[in-house]
PyMOL Python script that loads the backbone (N, CA, C, O; Angstrom):
from pymol import cmd

cmd.read_pdbstr("""\
ATOM      1  N   MET A   1      99.286 108.460  79.261  1.00  0.00           N
ATOM      2  CA  MET A   1      98.358 108.433  80.457  1.00  0.00           C
ATOM      3  C   MET A   1      99.067 108.559  81.376  1.00  0.00           C
ATOM      4  O   MET A   1     100.108 107.993  81.707  1.00  0.00           O
ATOM      5  N   ASP A   2      98.067 109.874  82.103  1.00  0.00           N
ATOM      6  CA  ASP A   2      98.882 110.115  83.446  1.00  0.00           C
ATOM      7  C   ASP A   2      99.503 109.287  83.922  1.00  0.00           C
ATOM      8  O   ASP A   2      99.074 108.134  83.891  1.00  0.00           O
ATOM      9  N   GLY A   3     100.970 109.648  84.646  1.00  0.00           N
ATOM     10  CA  GLY A   3     102.176 109.070  85.680  1.00  0.00           C
ATOM     11  C   GLY A   3     101.382 108.393  86.880  1.00  0.00           C
ATOM     12  O   GLY A   3     101.792 107.341  87.371  1.00  0.00           O
ATOM     13  N   SER A   4     100.359 108.960  87.286  1.00  0.00           N
ATOM     14  CA  SER A   4      99.620 108.649  88.756  1.00  0.00           C
ATOM     15  C   SER A   4      98.855 107.584  88.536  1.00  0.00           C
ATOM     16  O   SER A   4      98.514 107.129  89.628  1.00  0.00           O
ATOM     17  N   PHE A   5      98.365 106.887  87.541  1.00  0.00           N
ATOM     18  CA  PHE A   5      97.928 105.629  87.901  1.00  0.00           C
ATOM     19  C   PHE A   5      98.833 104.791  88.250  1.00  0.00           C
ATOM     20  O   PHE A   5     100.043 105.000  88.161  1.00  0.00           O
ATOM     21  N   LEU A   6      98.196 103.566  88.763  1.00  0.00           N
ATOM     22  CA  LEU A   6      98.697 102.471  89.691  1.00  0.00           C
ATOM     23  C   LEU A   6      99.239 101.931  88.771  1.00  0.00           C
ATOM     24  O   LEU A   6      98.885 102.069  87.600  1.00  0.00           O
ATOM     25  N   THR A   7     100.306 101.141  89.205  1.00  0.00           N
ATOM     26  CA  THR A   7     101.628 100.362  88.057  1.00  0.00           C
ATOM     27  C   THR A   7     100.666  99.377  87.785  1.00  0.00           C
ATOM     28  O   THR A   7     100.485  98.614  88.734  1.00  0.00           O
ATOM     29  N   LEU A   8     100.025  99.167  86.834  1.00  0.00           N
ATOM     30  CA  LEU A   8      99.296  98.307  85.803  1.00  0.00           C
ATOM     31  C   LEU A   8     100.000  97.926  84.898  1.00  0.00           C
ATOM     32  O   LEU A   8     101.042  98.493  84.568  1.00  0.00           O
ATOM     33  N   ASP A   9      99.490  96.807  84.310  1.00  0.00           N
ATOM     34  CA  ASP A   9      99.608  96.588  82.592  1.00  0.00           C
ATOM     35  C   ASP A   9      99.402  97.619  82.183  1.00  0.00           C
ATOM     36  O   ASP A   9      98.509  98.261  82.736  1.00  0.00           O
ATOM     37  N   ASP A  10     100.158  98.249  81.000  1.00  0.00           N
ATOM     38  CA  ASP A  10      99.922  99.338  80.216  1.00  0.00           C
ATOM     39  C   ASP A  10      98.560  98.843  79.228  1.00  0.00           C
ATOM     40  O   ASP A  10      97.544  99.536  79.171  1.00  0.00           O
ATOM     41  N   GLY A  11      98.635  98.196  78.851  1.00  0.00           N
ATOM     42  CA  GLY A  11      97.834  97.499  77.860  1.00  0.00           C
ATOM     43  C   GLY A  11      96.162  97.211  78.474  1.00  0.00           C
ATOM     44  O   GLY A  11      95.161  97.533  77.833  1.00  0.00           O
ATOM     45  N   LEU A  12      96.139  96.683  79.552  1.00  0.00           N
ATOM     46  CA  LEU A  12      94.833  96.655  80.809  1.00  0.00           C
ATOM     47  C   LEU A  12      94.546  98.042  80.952  1.00  0.00           C
ATOM     48  O   LEU A  12      93.387  98.345  80.667  1.00  0.00           O
ATOM     49  N   GLN A  13      95.311  98.980  81.324  1.00  0.00           N
ATOM     50  CA  GLN A  13      94.816 100.241  81.923  1.00  0.00           C
ATOM     51  C   GLN A  13      94.341 100.844  80.474  1.00  0.00           C
ATOM     52  O   GLN A  13      93.173 101.226  80.415  1.00  0.00           O
ATOM     53  N   ARG A  14      95.035 100.942  79.473  1.00  0.00           N
ATOM     54  CA  ARG A  14      94.674 101.656  78.123  1.00  0.00           C
ATOM     55  C   ARG A  14      93.020 101.229  77.720  1.00  0.00           C
ATOM     56  O   ARG A  14      92.015 101.892  77.465  1.00  0.00           O
ATOM     57  N   LYS A  15      93.262 100.065  77.794  1.00  0.00           N
ATOM     58  CA  LYS A  15      91.519  99.347  77.362  1.00  0.00           C
ATOM     59  C   LYS A  15      90.384  99.673  78.466  1.00  0.00           C
ATOM     60  O   LYS A  15      89.270 100.041  78.092  1.00  0.00           O
ATOM     61  N   VAL A  16      90.673  99.539  79.738  1.00  0.00           N
ATOM     62  CA  VAL A  16      90.115 100.095  80.811  1.00  0.00           C
ATOM     63  C   VAL A  16      89.564 101.732  80.521  1.00  0.00           C
ATOM     64  O   VAL A  16      88.379 102.064  80.544  1.00  0.00           O
ATOM     65  N   VAL A  17      90.542 102.502  80.289  1.00  0.00           N
ATOM     66  CA  VAL A  17      90.454 103.760  80.421  1.00  0.00           C
ATOM     67  C   VAL A  17      89.422 104.064  78.705  1.00  0.00           C
ATOM     68  O   VAL A  17      88.557 104.936  78.618  1.00  0.00           O
ATOM     69  N   GLU A  18      89.670 103.471  77.975  1.00  0.00           N
ATOM     70  CA  GLU A  18      88.736 103.578  76.402  1.00  0.00           C
ATOM     71  C   GLU A  18      87.456 103.212  77.042  1.00  0.00           C
ATOM     72  O   GLU A  18      86.493 103.979  77.067  1.00  0.00           O
ATOM     73  N   ILE A  19      87.460 102.084  77.534  1.00  0.00           N
ATOM     74  CA  ILE A  19      85.930 102.007  78.110  1.00  0.00           C
ATOM     75  C   ILE A  19      85.421 102.721  78.680  1.00  0.00           C
ATOM     76  O   ILE A  19      84.201 102.614  78.561  1.00  0.00           O
ATOM     77  N   LEU A  20      85.860 103.780  79.555  1.00  0.00           N
ATOM     78  CA  LEU A  20      85.297 104.425  80.427  1.00  0.00           C
ATOM     79  C   LEU A  20      85.048 105.900  79.526  1.00  0.00           C
ATOM     80  O   LEU A  20      83.984 106.518  79.568  1.00  0.00           O
ATOM     81  N   ALA A  21      86.137 106.289  78.787  1.00  0.00           N
ATOM     82  CA  ALA A  21      85.939 107.364  77.832  1.00  0.00           C
ATOM     83  C   ALA A  21      84.886 107.168  76.714  1.00  0.00           C
ATOM     84  O   ALA A  21      84.407 108.143  76.135  1.00  0.00           O
ATOM     85  N   LEU A  22      84.591 106.112  76.466  1.00  0.00           N
ATOM     86  CA  LEU A  22      83.622 105.557  75.211  1.00  0.00           C
ATOM     87  C   LEU A  22      82.215 105.891  75.664  1.00  0.00           C
ATOM     88  O   LEU A  22      81.316 106.508  75.092  1.00  0.00           O
ATOM     89  N   GLN A  23      82.294 105.149  77.182  1.00  0.00           N
ATOM     90  CA  GLN A  23      80.653 105.429  77.901  1.00  0.00           C
ATOM     91  C   GLN A  23      80.691 107.195  78.256  1.00  0.00           C
ATOM     92  O   GLN A  23      79.703 107.837  77.900  1.00  0.00           O
ATOM     93  N   ALA A  24      81.465 107.693  78.726  1.00  0.00           N
ATOM     94  CA  ALA A  24      81.434 109.056  79.028  1.00  0.00           C
ATOM     95  C   ALA A  24      81.623 109.979  77.755  1.00  0.00           C
ATOM     96  O   ALA A  24      81.850 111.184  77.863  1.00  0.00           O
ATOM     97  N   MET A  25      81.539 109.477  76.825  1.00  0.00           N
ATOM     98  CA  MET A  25      81.686 110.437  75.768  1.00  0.00           C
ATOM     99  C   MET A  25      83.045 111.314  75.664  1.00  0.00           C
ATOM    100  O   MET A  25      82.769 112.315  75.003  1.00  0.00           O
ATOM    101  N   ARG A  26      84.121 111.326  75.976  1.00  0.00           N
ATOM    102  CA  ARG A  26      84.832 111.811  76.020  1.00  0.00           C
ATOM    103  C   ARG A  26      86.379 111.220  75.625  1.00  0.00           C
ATOM    104  O   ARG A  26      86.439 110.008  75.416  1.00  0.00           O
ATOM    105  N   GLU A  27      87.341 111.829  75.538  1.00  0.00           N
ATOM    106  CA  GLU A  27      88.651 111.462  74.767  1.00  0.00           C
ATOM    107  C   GLU A  27      89.639 110.553  76.078  1.00  0.00           C
ATOM    108  O   GLU A  27      89.903 110.981  77.201  1.00  0.00           O
ATOM    109  N   PRO A  28      90.001 109.330  75.533  1.00  0.00           N
ATOM    110  CA  PRO A  28      90.639 108.661  76.579  1.00  0.00           C
ATOM    111  C   PRO A  28      91.643 109.971  77.342  1.00  0.00           C
ATOM    112  O   PRO A  28      91.493 110.267  78.527  1.00  0.00           O
ATOM    113  N   SER A  29      92.347 110.449  76.714  1.00  0.00           N
ATOM    114  CA  SER A  29      93.418 111.181  77.225  1.00  0.00           C
ATOM    115  C   SER A  29      93.104 112.260  77.994  1.00  0.00           C
ATOM    116  O   SER A  29      94.026 112.898  78.502  1.00  0.00           O
ATOM    117  N   GLY A  30      91.618 112.682  78.228  1.00  0.00           N
ATOM    118  CA  GLY A  30      91.422 113.471  79.399  1.00  0.00           C
ATOM    119  C   GLY A  30      90.832 112.786  80.356  1.00  0.00           C
ATOM    120  O   GLY A  30      90.174 113.390  81.203  1.00  0.00           O
ATOM    121  N   LEU A  31      90.948 111.556  80.384  1.00  0.00           N
ATOM    122  CA  LEU A  31      90.680 110.885  81.659  1.00  0.00           C
ATOM    123  C   LEU A  31      91.798 110.550  82.483  1.00  0.00           C
ATOM    124  O   LEU A  31      92.714 109.833  82.078  1.00  0.00           O
ATOM    125  N   THR A  32      91.738 111.181  83.936  1.00  0.00           N
ATOM    126  CA  THR A  32      92.734 111.033  84.922  1.00  0.00           C
ATOM    127  C   THR A  32      92.322 109.997  86.299  1.00  0.00           C
ATOM    128  O   THR A  32      91.128 109.905  86.586  1.00  0.00           O
ATOM    129  N   PRO A  33      93.092 109.424  86.916  1.00  0.00           N
ATOM    130  CA  PRO A  33      92.836 108.221  87.923  1.00  0.00           C
ATOM    131  C   PRO A  33      91.611 108.517  88.992  1.00  0.00           C
ATOM    132  O   PRO A  33      90.766 107.724  89.409  1.00  0.00           O
ATOM    133  N   GLU A  34      91.798 109.978  89.313  1.00  0.00           N
ATOM    134  CA  GLU A  34      91.227 110.689  90.847  1.00  0.00           C
ATOM    135  C   GLU A  34      89.675 110.730  89.769  1.00  0.00           C
ATOM    136  O   GLU A  34      88.744 110.120  90.293  1.00  0.00           O
ATOM    137  N   MET A  35      89.432 111.204  88.740  1.00  0.00           N
ATOM    138  CA  MET A  35      87.993 111.196  88.251  1.00  0.00           C
ATOM    139  C   MET A  35      86.743 110.272  88.689  1.00  0.00           C
ATOM    140  O   MET A  35      86.633 109.099  88.331  1.00  0.00           O
ATOM    141  N   THR A  36      86.024 110.797  89.324  1.00  0.00           N
ATOM    142  CA  THR A  36      84.885 109.911  89.379  1.00  0.00           C
ATOM    143  C   THR A  36      83.713 109.477  88.252  1.00  0.00           C
ATOM    144  O   THR A  36      83.284 110.225  87.373  1.00  0.00           O
ATOM    145  N   LEU A  37      83.341 108.225  88.467  1.00  0.00           N
ATOM    146  CA  LEU A  37      82.398 107.716  87.335  1.00  0.00           C
ATOM    147  C   LEU A  37      81.463 108.714  87.258  1.00  0.00           C
ATOM    148  O   LEU A  37      81.118 109.166  86.166  1.00  0.00           O
ATOM    149  N   GLU A  38      80.859 109.247  88.659  1.00  0.00           N
ATOM    150  CA  GLU A  38      79.776 110.044  88.737  1.00  0.00           C
ATOM    151  C   GLU A  38      79.962 111.077  87.865  1.00  0.00           C
ATOM    152  O   GLU A  38      79.184 111.364  86.955  1.00  0.00           O
ATOM    153  N   GLY A  39      81.089 111.701  88.157  1.00  0.00           N
ATOM    154  CA  GLY A  39      81.537 113.313  87.755  1.00  0.00           C
ATOM    155  C   GLY A  39      81.843 112.898  86.053  1.00  0.00           C
ATOM    156  O   GLY A  39      81.855 113.742  85.157  1.00  0.00           O
ATOM    157  N   LEU A  40      82.062 111.540  85.864  1.00  0.00           N
ATOM    158  CA  LEU A  40      81.961 111.570  83.916  1.00  0.00           C
ATOM    159  C   LEU A  40      80.748 111.473  83.655  1.00  0.00           C
ATOM    160  O   LEU A  40      80.515 111.588  82.452  1.00  0.00           O
ATOM    161  N   GLY A  41      79.508 111.239  84.566  1.00  0.00           N
ATOM    162  CA  GLY A  41      78.041 111.248  83.891  1.00  0.00           C
ATOM    163  C   GLY A  41      77.901 109.706  83.545  1.00  0.00           C
ATOM    164  O   GLY A  41      77.140 109.478  82.604  1.00  0.00           O
ATOM    165  N   ILE A  42      78.360 108.869  84.000  1.00  0.00           N
ATOM    166  CA  ILE A  42      78.070 107.359  83.814  1.00  0.00           C
ATOM    167  C   ILE A  42      77.522 107.010  85.222  1.00  0.00           C
ATOM    168  O   ILE A  42      78.107 107.004  86.305  1.00  0.00           O
ATOM    169  N   ASP A  43      76.356 106.749  84.937  1.00  0.00           N
ATOM    170  CA  ASP A  43      75.450 106.616  85.514  1.00  0.00           C
ATOM    171  C   ASP A  43      75.280 105.327  85.818  1.00  0.00           C
ATOM    172  O   ASP A  43      76.300 104.665  85.629  1.00  0.00           O
ATOM    173  N   SER A  44      73.967 104.474  86.395  1.00  0.00           N
ATOM    174  CA  SER A  44      73.924 103.185  86.605  1.00  0.00           C
ATOM    175  C   SER A  44      73.762 101.943  85.470  1.00  0.00           C
ATOM    176  O   SER A  44      74.132 100.769  85.479  1.00  0.00           O
ATOM    177  N   LEU A  45      73.257 102.513  84.791  1.00  0.00           N
ATOM    178  CA  LEU A  45      73.063 102.274  83.350  1.00  0.00           C
ATOM    179  C   LEU A  45      74.318 102.164  82.569  1.00  0.00           C
ATOM    180  O   LEU A  45      74.757 101.153  82.022  1.00  0.00           O
ATOM    181  N   GLY A  46      74.813 103.316  82.596  1.00  0.00           N
ATOM    182  CA  GLY A  46      76.081 103.263  81.782  1.00  0.00           C
ATOM    183  C   GLY A  46      77.273 102.232  82.593  1.00  0.00           C
ATOM    184  O   GLY A  46      78.116 101.574  81.984  1.00  0.00           O
ATOM    185  N   MET A  47      77.153 102.262  83.751  1.00  0.00           N
ATOM    186  CA  MET A  47      78.149 101.390  84.800  1.00  0.00           C
ATOM    187  C   MET A  47      78.059 100.075  84.165  1.00  0.00           C
ATOM    188  O   MET A  47      79.001  99.512  83.608  1.00  0.00           O
ATOM    189  N   ALA A  48      76.598  99.516  84.308  1.00  0.00           N
ATOM    190  CA  ALA A  48      76.172  97.903  83.417  1.00  0.00           C
ATOM    191  C   ALA A  48      77.119  97.921  82.102  1.00  0.00           C
ATOM    192  O   ALA A  48      78.010  97.099  81.891  1.00  0.00           O
ATOM    193  N   GLU A  49      76.833  98.809  81.405  1.00  0.00           N
ATOM    194  CA  GLU A  49      77.370  98.784  80.201  1.00  0.00           C
ATOM    195  C   GLU A  49      78.506  98.747  79.901  1.00  0.00           C
ATOM    196  O   GLU A  49      78.872  98.434  78.768  1.00  0.00           O
ATOM    197  N   VAL A  50      79.559  99.163  81.167  1.00  0.00           N
ATOM    198  CA  VAL A  50      81.005  99.349  81.263  1.00  0.00           C
ATOM    199  C   VAL A  50      81.519  97.585  81.815  1.00  0.00           C
ATOM    200  O   VAL A  50      82.420  96.841  81.428  1.00  0.00           O
ATOM    201  N   ILE A  51      80.787  97.488  82.534  1.00  0.00           N
ATOM    202  CA  ILE A  51      81.023  95.855  83.093  1.00  0.00           C
ATOM    203  C   ILE A  51      80.950  94.961  82.144  1.00  0.00           C
ATOM    204  O   ILE A  51      81.859  94.136  82.052  1.00  0.00           O
ATOM    205  N   PHE A  52      79.545  94.935  80.985  1.00  0.00           N
ATOM    206  CA  PHE A  52      79.502  94.129  80.121  1.00  0.00           C
ATOM    207  C   PHE A  52      80.730  94.308  79.275  1.00  0.00           C
ATOM    208  O   PHE A  52      81.365  93.298  78.974  1.00  0.00           O
ATOM    209  N   ALA A  53      81.134  95.495  78.856  1.00  0.00           N
ATOM    210  CA  ALA A  53      82.738  95.830  77.749  1.00  0.00           C
ATOM    211  C   ALA A  53      83.836  95.596  78.393  1.00  0.00           C
ATOM    212  O   ALA A  53      84.802  95.506  77.635  1.00  0.00           O
ATOM    213  N   VAL A  54      84.189  95.395  80.037  1.00  0.00           N
ATOM    214  CA  VAL A  54      84.955  94.669  80.273  1.00  0.00           C
ATOM    215  C   VAL A  54      85.376  93.500  80.468  1.00  0.00           C
ATOM    216  O   VAL A  54      86.485  92.993  80.301  1.00  0.00           O
ATOM    217  N   GLU A  55      83.839  92.870  81.053  1.00  0.00           N
ATOM    218  CA  GLU A  55      83.781  91.502  80.548  1.00  0.00           C
ATOM    219  C   GLU A  55      84.114  90.438  79.650  1.00  0.00           C
ATOM    220  O   GLU A  55      84.609  89.312  79.709  1.00  0.00           O
ATOM    221  N   GLU A  56      83.359  91.730  78.248  1.00  0.00           N
ATOM    222  CA  GLU A  56      83.993  91.009  77.005  1.00  0.00           C
ATOM    223  C   GLU A  56      85.510  91.231  76.683  1.00  0.00           C
ATOM    224  O   GLU A  56      86.230  90.344  76.224  1.00  0.00           O
ATOM    225  N   ALA A  57      85.873  92.356  76.938  1.00  0.00           N
ATOM    226  CA  ALA A  57      87.418  92.717  76.452  1.00  0.00           C
ATOM    227  C   ALA A  57      88.332  91.646  77.418  1.00  0.00           C
ATOM    228  O   ALA A  57      89.325  91.073  76.969  1.00  0.00           O
ATOM    229  N   PHE A  58      87.888  91.483  78.682  1.00  0.00           N
ATOM    230  CA  PHE A  58      89.167  90.708  79.703  1.00  0.00           C
ATOM    231  C   PHE A  58      88.456  89.523  80.024  1.00  0.00           C
ATOM    232  O   PHE A  58      88.980  88.973  80.992  1.00  0.00           O
ATOM    233  N   ASP A  59      87.625  89.013  79.659  1.00  0.00           N
ATOM    234  CA  ASP A  59      87.196  87.437  79.336  1.00  0.00           C
ATOM    235  C   ASP A  59      87.161  87.106  81.035  1.00  0.00           C
ATOM    236  O   ASP A  59      87.769  86.085  81.356  1.00  0.00           O
ATOM    237  N   VAL A  60      86.630  87.733  81.928  1.00  0.00           N
ATOM    238  CA  VAL A  60      86.489  88.229  83.375  1.00  0.00           C
ATOM    239  C   VAL A  60      85.082  88.373  83.468  1.00  0.00           C
ATOM    240  O   VAL A  60      84.311  88.801  82.610  1.00  0.00           O
ATOM    241  N   GLN A  61      84.787  87.874  84.869  1.00  0.00           N
ATOM    242  CA  GLN A  61      83.237  88.090  85.416  1.00  0.00           C
ATOM    243  C   GLN A  61      83.845  88.544  86.697  1.00  0.00           C
ATOM    244  O   GLN A  61      84.561  88.077  87.582  1.00  0.00           O
ATOM    245  N   ILE A  62      83.023  90.068  86.298  1.00  0.00           N
ATOM    246  CA  ILE A  62      82.650  90.857  87.575  1.00  0.00           C
ATOM    247  C   ILE A  62      81.463  90.359  88.346  1.00  0.00           C
ATOM    248  O   ILE A  62      80.459  89.938  87.770  1.00  0.00           O
ATOM    249  N   PRO A  63      81.574  90.408  89.567  1.00  0.00           N
ATOM    250  CA  PRO A  63      80.596  89.802  90.468  1.00  0.00           C
ATOM    251  C   PRO A  63      79.790  91.414  90.895  1.00  0.00           C
ATOM    252  O   PRO A  63      80.403  92.106  91.708  1.00  0.00           O
ATOM    253  N   PHE A  64      78.837  91.803  90.498  1.00  0.00           N
ATOM    254  CA  PHE A  64      78.206  93.277  90.146  1.00  0.00           C
ATOM    255  C   PHE A  64      76.620  93.319  90.263  1.00  0.00           C
ATOM    256  O   PHE A  64      75.923  93.075  89.279  1.00  0.00           O
ATOM    257  N   ASN A  65      76.227  93.548  91.158  1.00  0.00           N
ATOM    258  CA  ASN A  65      74.741  93.517  91.285  1.00  0.00           C
ATOM    259  C   ASN A  65      74.150  95.216  91.026  1.00  0.00           C
ATOM    260  O   ASN A  65      74.556  96.026  91.859  1.00  0.00           O
ATOM    261  N   ALA A  66      73.291  95.712  89.991  1.00  0.00           N
ATOM    262  CA  ALA A  66      73.046  97.124  89.659  1.00  0.00           C
ATOM    263  C   ALA A  66      72.216  97.516  91.476  1.00  0.00           C
ATOM    264  O   ALA A  66      72.320  98.587  92.074  1.00  0.00           O
ATOM    265  N   ASN A  67      71.501  96.345  91.927  1.00  0.00           N
ATOM    266  CA  ASN A  67      70.352  96.580  92.831  1.00  0.00           C
ATOM    267  C   ASN A  67      71.330  97.061  94.158  1.00  0.00           C
ATOM    268  O   ASN A  67      70.930  97.912  94.951  1.00  0.00           O
ATOM    269  N   ASP A  68      72.292  96.583  94.251  1.00  0.00           N
ATOM    270  CA  ASP A  68      73.045  96.644  95.527  1.00  0.00           C
ATOM    271  C   ASP A  68      74.746  96.964  95.326  1.00  0.00           C
ATOM    272  O   ASP A  68      75.401  96.451  96.233  1.00  0.00           O
ATOM    273  N   PRO A  69      75.497  97.647  94.399  1.00  0.00           N
ATOM    274  CA  PRO A  69      76.304  97.756  93.676  1.00  0.00           C
ATOM    275  C   PRO A  69      77.849  97.617  95.173  1.00  0.00           C
ATOM    276  O   PRO A  69      79.025  97.290  95.019  1.00  0.00           O
ATOM    277  N   GLN A  70      77.284  97.927  96.138  1.00  0.00           N
ATOM    278  CA  GLN A  70      78.318  97.456  97.342  1.00  0.00           C
ATOM    279  C   GLN A  70      78.299  96.414  97.635  1.00  0.00           C
ATOM    280  O   GLN A  70      78.969  96.303  98.662  1.00  0.00           O
ATOM    281  N   ALA A  71      77.737  95.110  97.204  1.00  0.00           N
ATOM    282  CA  ALA A  71      78.004  93.787  97.656  1.00  0.00           C
ATOM    283  C   ALA A  71      79.028  93.353  97.078  1.00  0.00           C
ATOM    284  O   ALA A  71      79.760  92.488  97.558  1.00  0.00           O
ATOM    285  N   ALA A  72      79.226  94.024  95.746  1.00  0.00           N
ATOM    286  CA  ALA A  72      80.693  93.213  95.197  1.00  0.00           C
ATOM    287  C   ALA A  72      81.583  93.695  95.567  1.00  0.00           C
ATOM    288  O   ALA A  72      82.492  93.383  94.797  1.00  0.00           O
ATOM    289  N   ALA A  73      82.000  94.420  96.453  1.00  0.00           N
ATOM    290  CA  ALA A  73      83.217  94.685  97.412  1.00  0.00           C
ATOM    291  C   ALA A  73      84.369  95.071  96.548  1.00  0.00           C
ATOM    292  O   ALA A  73      85.533  94.774  96.820  1.00  0.00           O
ATOM    293  N   LEU A  74      83.968  95.800  95.407  1.00  0.00           N
ATOM    294  CA  LEU A  74      85.056  96.282  94.317  1.00  0.00           C
ATOM    295  C   LEU A  74      84.823  97.830  94.628  1.00  0.00           C
ATOM    296  O   LEU A  74      83.699  98.030  95.087  1.00  0.00           O
ATOM    297  N   ASP A  75      85.498  98.812  94.511  1.00  0.00           N
ATOM    298  CA  ASP A  75      85.827 100.144  94.379  1.00  0.00           C
ATOM    299  C   ASP A  75      85.485 100.500  93.262  1.00  0.00           C
ATOM    300  O   ASP A  75      86.510 100.968  92.767  1.00  0.00           O
ATOM    301  N   LEU A  76      84.487 100.593  92.371  1.00  0.00           N
ATOM    302  CA  LEU A  76      84.368 101.118  90.929  1.00  0.00           C
ATOM    303  C   LEU A  76      83.933 102.911  90.881  1.00  0.00           C
ATOM    304  O   LEU A  76      83.271 103.555  90.067  1.00  0.00           O
ATOM    305  N   SER A  77      84.561 103.257  91.994  1.00  0.00           N
ATOM    306  CA  SER A  77      84.115 105.059  92.019  1.00  0.00           C
ATOM    307  C   SER A  77      85.014 105.833  91.315  1.00  0.00           C
ATOM    308  O   SER A  77      84.656 106.945  90.925  1.00  0.00           O
ATOM    309  N   SER A  78      86.002 105.466  91.117  1.00  0.00           N
ATOM    310  CA  SER A  78      86.799 106.722  89.585  1.00  0.00           C
ATOM    311  C   SER A  78      87.783 105.564  88.720  1.00  0.00           C
ATOM    312  O   SER A  78      88.182 104.421  88.945  1.00  0.00           O
ATOM    313  N   VAL A  79      87.886 106.333  87.865  1.00  0.00           N
ATOM    314  CA  VAL A  79      89.150 105.794  86.521  1.00  0.00           C
ATOM    315  C   VAL A  79      90.062 104.731  87.554  1.00  0.00           C
ATOM    316  O   VAL A  79      90.121 103.501  87.558  1.00  0.00           O
ATOM    317  N   GLY A  80      90.483 105.370  88.090  1.00  0.00           N
ATOM    318  CA  GLY A  80      91.382 104.732  89.251  1.00  0.00           C
ATOM    319  C   GLY A  80      91.365 103.415  89.709  1.00  0.00           C
ATOM    320  O   GLY A  80      92.141 102.485  89.491  1.00  0.00           O
ATOM    321  N   SER A  81      90.112 103.509  90.541  1.00  0.00           N
ATOM    322  CA  SER A  81      90.020 102.142  91.230  1.00  0.00           C
ATOM    323  C   SER A  81      88.839 101.266  90.388  1.00  0.00           C
ATOM    324  O   SER A  81      88.309 100.226  90.779  1.00  0.00           O
ATOM    325  N   VAL A  82      88.606 101.915  89.247  1.00  0.00           N
ATOM    326  CA  VAL A  82      88.266 100.702  87.952  1.00  0.00           C
ATOM    327  C   VAL A  82      89.115 100.181  87.597  1.00  0.00           C
ATOM    328  O   VAL A  82      89.110  98.952  87.667  1.00  0.00           O
ATOM    329  N   CYS A  83      89.969 100.708  87.181  1.00  0.00           N
ATOM    330  CA  CYS A  83      91.593 100.038  86.690  1.00  0.00           C
ATOM    331  C   CYS A  83      92.090  99.165  87.399  1.00  0.00           C
ATOM    332  O   CYS A  83      92.239  98.076  86.846  1.00  0.00           O
ATOM    333  N   ALA A  84      92.494  99.276  88.741  1.00  0.00           N
ATOM    334  CA  ALA A  84      92.467  98.425  90.288  1.00  0.00           C
ATOM    335  C   ALA A  84      91.988  97.434  90.276  1.00  0.00           C
ATOM    336  O   ALA A  84      92.683  96.424  90.393  1.00  0.00           O
ATOM    337  N   ALA A  85      90.740  97.369  90.143  1.00  0.00           N
ATOM    338  CA  ALA A  85      89.859  96.504  90.368  1.00  0.00           C
ATOM    339  C   ALA A  85      89.683  95.613  88.982  1.00  0.00           C
ATOM    340  O   ALA A  85      89.502  94.405  89.134  1.00  0.00           O
ATOM    341  N   VAL A  86      89.717  96.027  87.945  1.00  0.00           N
ATOM    342  CA  VAL A  86      89.771  95.049  86.701  1.00  0.00           C
ATOM    343  C   VAL A  86      91.110  94.421  86.562  1.00  0.00           C
ATOM    344  O   VAL A  86      91.163  93.347  85.962  1.00  0.00           O
ATOM    345  N   ALA A  87      92.475  95.082  87.157  1.00  0.00           N
ATOM    346  CA  ALA A  87      93.929  94.346  87.248  1.00  0.00           C
ATOM    347  C   ALA A  87      93.323  93.365  88.339  1.00  0.00           C
ATOM    348  O   ALA A  87      93.500  92.205  87.967  1.00  0.00           O
ATOM    349  N   ARG A  88      92.725  93.432  89.455  1.00  0.00           N
ATOM    350  CA  ARG A  88      92.767  92.416  90.134  1.00  0.00           C
ATOM    351  C   ARG A  88      92.310  91.300  89.758  1.00  0.00           C
ATOM    352  O   ARG A  88      93.062  90.332  89.649  1.00  0.00           O
ATOM    353  N   LEU A  89      90.856  91.217  89.463  1.00  0.00           N
ATOM    354  CA  LEU A  89      90.248  90.820  88.968  1.00  0.00           C
ATOM    355  C   LEU A  89      90.841  89.719  87.737  1.00  0.00           C
ATOM    356  O   LEU A  89      90.810  88.489  87.737  1.00  0.00           O
ATOM    357  N   VAL A  90      91.219  90.384  87.018  1.00  0.00           N
ATOM    358  CA  VAL A  90      92.185  89.544  85.495  1.00  0.00           C
ATOM    359  C   VAL A  90      93.292  88.577  86.379  1.00  0.00           C
ATOM    360  O   VAL A  90      93.548  87.411  86.078  1.00  0.00           O
ATOM    361  N   ARG A  91      93.740  89.131  87.242  1.00  0.00           N
ATOM    362  CA  ARG A  91      94.723  88.472  87.886  1.00  0.00           C
ATOM    363  C   ARG A  91      94.484  87.196  88.654  1.00  0.00           C
ATOM    364  O   ARG A  91      95.200  86.195  88.685  1.00  0.00           O
ATOM    365  N   ASP A  92      93.185  87.455  89.350  1.00  0.00           N
ATOM    366  CA  ASP A  92      92.917  86.347  89.976  1.00  0.00           C
ATOM    367  C   ASP A  92      92.121  85.324  89.611  1.00  0.00           C
ATOM    368  O   ASP A  92      92.178  84.219  90.152  1.00  0.00           O
ATOM    369  N   GLN A  93      91.294  85.637  88.631  1.00  0.00           N
ATOM    370  CA  GLN A  93      90.565  84.723  87.632  1.00  0.00           C
ATOM    371  C   GLN A  93      91.449  84.086  86.520  1.00  0.00           C
ATOM    372  O   GLN A  93      91.185  82.944  86.145  1.00  0.00           O
ATOM    373  N   ARG A  94      92.336  84.679  86.057  1.00  0.00           N
ATOM    374  CA  ARG A  94      93.227  84.360  85.060  1.00  0.00           C
ATOM    375  C   ARG A  94      94.596  83.263  86.044  1.00  0.00           C
ATOM    376  O   ARG A  94      95.392  82.521  85.468  1.00  0.00           O
ATOM    377  N   GLY A  95      94.553  83.390  87.003  1.00  0.00           N
ATOM    378  CA  GLY A  95      95.214  82.434  87.809  1.00  0.00           C
ATOM    379  C   GLY A  95      96.949  83.047  87.747  1.00  0.00           C
ATOM    380  O   GLY A  95      97.837  82.448  88.352  1.00  0.00           O
TER     381      GLY A  95
END
""", "prot")
cmd.dss("prot")
cmd.show_as("cartoon", "prot")
cmd.util.cbc("prot")
cmd.orient("prot")
């Protein structure tokens, strides 16, 4: 992984990147933190699939409404921001 990712649990980061890469039909090694999900071709349907996969992989609930993505108050715009949001949710929901 690129060293510019936020300091997160490597296993968590790796799994989130794998989920995003699978949805974007790319190799995980080709993703960088600053890449946007839009730039990766992940649309709203793809984002819903990413959310389901993250919830299943990490046993967390992501407060997301596809009709109002801003309501979740989570930055899910880039690879790095998704990694950070998932790390925060895991920390908060697992105590």
